[in-house]
C-alpha positions in Angstrom: 77.0 103.3 112.0 77.3 107.1 111.9 80.7 106.9 113.7 82.0 104.5 111.1 80.8 106.8 108.2 82.8 109.6 109.7 85.8 107.3 110.2 85.7 106.1 106.6 85.0 109.5 105.1 88.6 110.8 104.7 89.7 107.7 102.9 86.7 107.7 100.6 87.4 111.4 99.9 91.0 110.7 99.1 90.0 108.0 96.6 87.5 110.3 95.0 90.1 113.1 94.6 92.3 110.6 92.7 89.5 108.9 90.8 87.4 111.9 89.7 89.9 113.2 87.1 90.1 109.7 85.6 86.4 109.2 85.6 85.8 112.7 84.1 88.3 112.1 81.3 90.5 115.0 82.5 93.5 112.7 83.1 94.6 109.3 82.0 97.0 106.6 83.2 99.8 106.1 80.6 102.9 104.5 82.1 104.3 101.1 81.1 101.9 98.8 79.2 98.8 100.9 79.7 99.0 102.9 76.4 101.6 101.1 74.4 100.1 97.6 74.7 96.6 97.5 76.1 95.0 100.5 74.6 95.5 99.3 71.0 94.2 95.9 71.9 91.1 97.3 73.6 90.5 99.7 70.7 90.4 96.7 68.3 88.1 94.9 70.7 85.8 97.9 71.1 85.4 98.1 67.3 84.4 94.4 67.1 82.0 94.6 70.0 80.2 97.6 68.5 79.9 95.6 65.2 78.2 92.8 67.1 80.9 90.1 67.3 83.7 88.9 69.5 87.1 89.3 67.8 89.2 86.2 67.4 92.0 88.3 65.9 93.3 91.8 66.3 93.8 92.9 62.7 96.1 95.9 63.7 98.8 93.9 65.4 101.5 92.2 63.3 99.1 91.6 60.3 96.6 89.8 62.6 97.3 88.4 66.1 95.1 86.3 68.4 92.9 88.5 70.6 90.1 86.4 72.2 92.7 83.7 73.2 95.2 86.2 74.5 94.8 86.5 78.3 96.9 89.7 78.2 94.1 91.4 76.3 91.5 90.6 79.0 89.0 89.9 76.2 86.0 88.5 78.2 86.2 90.4 81.4 82.7 91.9 82.3 83.8 95.5 82.3 84.5 95.2 78.5 80.8 96.1 78.2 81.9 99.7 78.9 83.5 99.8 75.5 80.0 99.6 74.0 78.9 102.8 75.6 82.1 104.8 76.3 85.2 105.9 74.4 88.0 103.3 74.6 90.4 105.5 76.6 87.7 106.2 79.2 86.8 102.6 79.5 90.5 101.7 79.8 90.9 104.0 82.8 87.7 102.8 84.3 89.1 99.3 84.6 91.8 100.7 86.9 89.8 103.0 89.1 87.0 100.5 89.6 89.4 97.9 90.8 91.1 100.4 93.0 87.8 100.8 94.9 87.2 97.0 94.8 90.6 96.4 96.4 89.7 98.4 99.4 86.4 96.6 99.8 87.9 93.2 99.2 90.6 93.5 101.8 88.0 95.0 104.2 85.9 91.8 103.7 88.9 89.6 104.3 89.7 91.4 107.6 86.0 91.1 108.6 86.2 87.3 107.9 89.1 87.1 110.3 86.9 88.7 113.0 88.2 92.3 113.0 85.6 95.0 113.9 84.4 97.4 111.1 86.9 100.2 111.9 89.9 97.9 112.0 88.8 96.0 108.9 88.4 99.2 106.9 91.8 100.3 108.1 93.2 97.0 106.7 91.5 97.6 103.4 92.9 101.1 103.3 96.4 99.9 104.0 96.1 97.4 101.1 94.5 99.7 98.6 97.1 102.4 99.2 100.2 100.2 99.6 103.0 100.4 97.0 102.4 96.9 95.8 98.8 97.6 94.8 99.4 101.1 93.4 102.2 99.6 91.2 99.5 97.4 89.6 98.0 100.6 88.1 100.5 100.2 85.3 99.2 96.8 84.2 95.7 96.3 82.7 96.1 92.5 83.1 97.3 92.5 86.7 95.2 95.0 88.5 92.0 92.8 88.6 93.9 89.8 90.2 95.4 92.1 92.9 92.0 93.7 93.6 90.0 90.4 93.7 92.5 88.2 95.6 91.4 89.2 99.1 87.8 88.7 98.3 88.3 85.1 97.0 90.2 84.2 100.2 87.4 85.8 102.3 84.7 83.9 100.4 86.6 80.6 100.9 87.0 81.4 104.6 83.3 82.3 105.1 82.2 79.2 103.2 84.3 77.0 105.6 82.9 78.9 108.6 79.2 78.9 107.7 78.7 76.6 104.7 76.1 79.1 103.4 75.4 78.9 99.7 75.7 82.6 99.1 79.4 82.4 99.8 79.7 79.5 97.4 78.1 81.6 94.7 80.5 84.5 95.6 83.5 82.1 95.4 82.4 80.8 92.0 81.9 84.3 90.5 85.2 85.5 92.0 87.1 82.5 90.7 85.6 83.1 87.2 86.6 86.7 87.3 90.2 85.8 88.3 90.4 83.4 85.4 89.3 86.1 83.1 91.3 88.9 84.7 94.4 88.5 82.5 97.0 86.7 84.7 96.3 83.0 85.0 99.4 82.3 87.1 98.4 84.8 89.7 94.9 83.4 89.6 96.2 79.9 90.5 98.3 81.4 93.3 95.3 83.2 94.8 93.2 80.1 94.5 95.9 78.0 96.2 95.9 80.6 99.1 92.1 80.5 99.2 92.0 76.7 99.3 94.7 76.6 102.1 92.7 79.1 104.1 89.6 77.0 103.6 91.3 74.0 105.0 92.8 76.1 107.8 89.3 77.3 108.8 88.2 73.7 109.5 85.4 73.1 107.1 82.7 70.4 107.3 82.5 67.7 104.7 79.5 69.3 103.1 81.4 72.6 102.8 84.3 70.8 101.1 81.9 69.4 98.5 80.4 72.9 98.0 83.9 74.3 97.5 84.5 71.8 94.7 81.2 72.5 93.1 81.8 76.3 93.3 85.2 75.9 91.8 83.8 73.8 89.0 81.1 76.3 88.2 83.5 79.2 88.2 85.8 77.3 85.8 82.9 76.6 83.5 82.0 80.3 83.4 85.5 81.1 82.3 85.8 78.1 80.0 85.5 80.0 76.7 88.5 82.1 77.6 90.5 79.1 78.8 89.7 76.9 75.8 90.6 79.6 73.3 93.8 80.4 75.1 94.9 76.7 75.0 93.9 76.5 71.4 96.0 79.3 70.2 99.0 78.7 72.5 100.8 76.1 70.3 100.3 78.4 67.3 101.6 81.6 69.1 105.1 83.0 69.1 105.5 82.2 72.7 104.3 78.7 72.2 107.1 78.2 69.7 109.9 80.3 71.0 109.2 80.6 74.7 109.0 83.9 76.5 111.7 86.0 74.8 115.2 86.9 75.9 114.3 87.9 79.4 116.5 85.9 81.8 114.8 83.4 84.0 114.3 85.0 87.4 115.0 88.5 86.1 112.0 89.8 88.0 113.1 88.3 91.3 112.9 90.3 94.5 116.5 91.2 95.4 117.0 91.3 99.3 118.5 94.8 98.8 115.0 95.9 97.8 114.1 95.8 101.5 115.7 99.2 102.0 113.0 100.6 99.8 110.3 99.4 102.1 111.4 102.1 104.5 112.3 104.9 102.1 110.1 105.2 99.0 111.8 105.4 95.6 115.2 105.0 97.2 116.8 103.9 93.9 115.3 106.7 91.8 112.0 106.9 90.0 111.4 103.9 87.7 109.0 105.9 85.5 112.0 108.1 84.6 114.0 105.2 83.4 114.5 106.7 79.9 115.7 109.9 81.6 118.4 108.0 83.4 117.1 108.7 86.9 116.7 105.0 87.9 120.2 103.7 88.7 119.4 100.4 90.5 119.1 98.2 87.4 121.9 95.9 88.7 119.6 95.2 91.7 116.9 94.1 89.2 119.1 91.7 87.0 119.7 94.7 84.6 115.9 94.8 83.8 113.5 97.6 84.4 111.7 97.4 87.8 108.4 95.5 87.2 106.8 97.1 90.3 107.5 100.8 90.8 107.6 100.5 94.6 106.8 98.1 97.4 106.7 100.8 100.1 103.9 99.8 102.5 103.9 103.0 104.7 105.8 103.5 108.0 102.6 103.6 110.1 101.6 100.3 108.5 104.9 98.7 109.5 104.6 100.1 113.0 101.0 98.8 113.5 102.0 95.4 112.1 104.7 95.1 114.7 102.2 96.0 117.4 100.0 93.1 116.3 102.5 90.3 116.4 102.3 89.7 120.2 98.6 88.8 119.7 99.5 85.6 117.9 98.5 83.5 120.9 95.0 85.0 121.2 94.2 85.7 117.6 94.2 83.1 114.8 94.4 85.9 112.3 98.0 86.7 113.3 99.4 83.3 112.3 97.5 83.4 109.0 98.9 86.9 108.2 102.5 85.9 109.1 102.2 82.8 107.0 100.9 84.9 104.1 103.8 87.3 104.5 106.3 84.4 104.6 104.8 82.7 101.5 104.7 85.9 99.5 108.3 86.8 100.3 109.5 83.3 99.6 107.9 83.2 96.1 108.9 86.7 95.3 112.6 86.1 96.0 112.8 83.8 93.0 116.4 83.1 92.1 117.6 84.5 95.5 116.0 81.6 97.4 116.7 77.9 96.8 113.1 76.7 96.9 111.8 79.5 94.8 114.7 79.0 92.4 113.7 75.4 92.1 110.2 76.5 91.2 111.6 78.9 88.6 113.5 76.1 86.9 110.4 74.0 86.6 108.0 76.8 85.8 109.7 78.1 82.7 109.1 81.6 81.4 105.7 81.8 83.1 107.4 82.4 86.4 110.2 84.7 85.3 108.8 87.9 87.0 108.5 86.5 90.5 108.3 89.9 92.3 104.6 90.0 91.4 104.0 86.9 93.6 104.5 89.0 96.7 100.7 89.4 96.6 100.1 87.2 99.7 102.6 89.2 101.7 100.8 92.5 100.8 97.5 91.0 102.0 99.2 89.6 105.1 100.9 92.8 106.1 97.6 94.8 105.6 95.8 92.3 107.8 98.6 92.5 110.5 98.4 96.3 110.5 94.6 96.1 110.8 95.0 93.8 113.8 97.5 96.3 115.3 95.0 99.1 114.6 92.3 97.1 116.5 94.6 96.5 119.5 95.8 100.1 119.7 92.7 102.1 118.9 89.7 99.8 119.5 90.7 97.5 122.4 93.3 100.1 123.6 95.6 97.4 124.8 98.4 98.9 126.9 101.1 96.5 125.6 100.2 97.1 122.0 100.2 100.9 122.5 103.6 100.7 124.2 105.0 98.5 121.4 103.6 101.0 118.8 105.4 103.9 120.6 108.6 101.9 120.7 108.4 101.1 117.0 107.9 104.8 116.2 110.8 105.6 118.4 113.1 103.2 116.7 112.1 104.3 113.2 112.5 108.0 114.2 115.9 107.4 115.6 117.0 105.5 112.5 115.9 108.2 110.2 117.4 111.0 112.3 120.8 109.1 112.2 120.5 108.6 108.5 119.6 112.3 108.0 122.7 113.4 109.9 125.1 110.9 108.2 123.9 111.9 104.8 123.6 115.7 105.3 127.0 116.1 106.9 128.8 113.3 105.1 129.6 111.4 108.3 130.7 107.8 108.4 131.8 107.8 104.8 128.2 108.0 103.6 129.0 109.8 100.3 131.7 107.3 99.5 129.4 104.4 100.3 126.7 105.9 98.1 129.2 106.4 95.3 130.1 102.7 95.6 126.5 101.6 95.2 125.6 103.8 92.2 127.2 102.3 89.0 130.1 104.2 87.3 128.2 105.5 84.3 126.4 107.9 86.6 128.4 111.1 87.3 129.5 112.4 90.7 127.0 115.3 90.3 124.2 112.7 89.9 125.4 110.9 93.1 125.4 114.3 94.9 121.8 114.8 93.8 120.8 111.4 95.1 122.5 112.1 98.4 120.4 115.2 98.8 117.3 113.2 97.7 118.0 110.7 100.5 118.4 113.5 103.0 114.9 114.7 102.0 113.5 111.2 102.2 114.9 110.8 105.7 113.5 114.2 106.8 110.1 113.4 105.3 110.1 110.0 107.1 110.9 111.6 110.4 107.9 113.9 109.9 105.6 111.0 109.0 106.7 109.0 112.1 106.2 112.1 114.3 102.7 112.6 112.9 101.9 108.9 113.4 103.2 109.0 117.0 101.1 112.1 117.7 
């Protein structure tokens, strides 16, 4: 146990370094919907809670807009009790950093359910909590809870199928209720579908199947006030009458060109500087702002995931992780994949931002990397260690070549870059981006070298 504490200490310390300024009130999250949408709604809810009632209406929005029935307001989530004892801005930030810690623990539990030892499971949790997908959720009050709790619901379903113990049924019921209340019903349904598929895959007994149904029913009943109120106000809402606005169907689809950003973070510029004109890849995002700032998983994570794939014959966790990756990518591609495009056409505006459905892939990749970590550092499998070295070598060579091409302008790299960046951006901007890519390649070489060492 002492060894594990020392193993986990650096990650916990890093979390604390980022969380303490938020918990102390020294800093605040502010990008995207955090301050311009959710803080005003939570302020109105805090006033109502302190007056002793649940607010059906937000009186400060458009002359009075539904609040209790608006899932985007996350009105009945348990951490709303913080608004009774703390300033709204502090409670708003607490929703994020609490779920950041929960995400690490939830993914660790999922990895443990798949049979990984403590160190490898904690590594998988770390990879998930610090991946670009999850950190991008820190811009959305109504998305971060679903992303944090998703691995835990799948783990609870898997443990219930394996053991049939009632404690896992209780955990599943509570987690399902929290997902229903977390602000994103579509993601909640996706996660439940993944949990149910995992339950069946684990080979449950008949009694466990009945317990799953009972737990799901209890969780739904716990969240029923929110669900009933949302269905009540939906026909009367603007979206119920006019749909989901002018955003094109599939505008949030994952473009295959985004894959380049999985290896070089913020390759297309910084989305948070969209107003400053630094984000030039809007054509890659159907001329819409990027929903998720980055999907960069980390180069060491990618290398460890590759080291895990040969274990697919001896580990049932590898096929599960690969299936999750495939499902997440398929759904996230949206209009760029025939099957996902069909789902878009039948799902209406609810499915327009399909890039957020990459959630199963984020869990699958973290689990794969955890399995690779186990094979390399716990089991010390010679084949896995060799594959990891080879992966680092290929990555290092790729970045060295990219560094040389961009730095010295070889192979027509500047002209290619000029062709990618739309004409409204000047040649001087393109030159700045070229130098930025040079820096990213150099930084990536150093990261790969550190990982190899």
